[in-house]
C-alpha positions as CSV (number, residue, x, y, z in Angstrom):
1,X,0.0,-0.1,0.0
2,X,1.1,3.2,-0.9
3,X,0.1,6.8,-0.1
4,X,1.4,9.2,-2.8
5,X,1.0,12.5,-0.5
6,X,3.1,10.7,2.1
7,X,5.9,9.6,-0.3
8,X,5.8,13.4,-1.8
9,X,6.3,14.6,1.8
10,X,8.9,12.3,2.8
11,X,7.1,10.1,5.4
12,X,7.4,7.2,3.3
13,X,10.6,6.1,1.7
14,X,10.3,4.6,-1.7
15,X,12.9,4.6,-4.3
16,X,11.8,6.1,-7.9
17,X,13.0,2.7,-9.4
18,X,10.6,0.8,-7.0
19,X,7.5,3.1,-7.4
20,X,8.3,2.7,-11.6
21,X,8.3,-1.1,-11.0
22,X,5.2,-1.3,-9.0
23,X,3.3,1.1,-11.5
24,X,4.6,-1.3,-14.4
25,X,4.4,-4.9,-13.1
26,X,2.1,-4.8,-10.1
27,X,-0.7,-2.3,-10.0
28,X,-3.9,-3.5,-8.5
29,X,-6.1,-0.6,-7.2
30,X,-5.9,2.9,-6.9
31,X,-8.7,5.3,-4.9
32,X,-8.7,9.4,-4.6
33,X,-8.5,10.1,-1.2
34,X,-10.5,13.0,0.7
35,X,-7.4,14.9,1.2
36,X,-4.4,15.3,-1.3
37,X,-2.8,12.1,-3.1
38,X,-4.0,8.5,-3.8
39,X,-4.1,5.4,-1.7
40,X,-2.5,2.7,-4.1
41,X,-2.7,-0.7,-3.1
42,X,-0.4,-3.2,-5.4
43,X,-0.8,-6.6,-5.5
44,X,3.4,-7.9,-5.3
45,X,3.1,-11.4,-5.2
46,X,4.6,-12.0,-8.6
47,X,7.6,-9.6,-8.0
48,X,8.8,-11.9,-5.1
49,X,8.4,-15.2,-7.0
50,X,5.3,-16.3,-4.8
51,X,3.2,-19.2,-5.9
52,X,-0.4,-18.0,-6.1
53,X,-3.0,-20.5,-4.3
54,X,-0.4,-22.2,-2.1
55,X,-0.1,-21.3,1.5
56,X,3.7,-21.0,2.8
């Protein structure tokens, strides 16, 4: 989960490369907030090599 406003304000550290990877390879859902920015939820299971449907 990424809050674009918290990233912009420096409260959440995420590199530009990681943000670009999430945008390109793992977008799941984005909602406009009642304040500034968006709350973005990403499905990152494929990025880490996890197998869907299998409990670990």
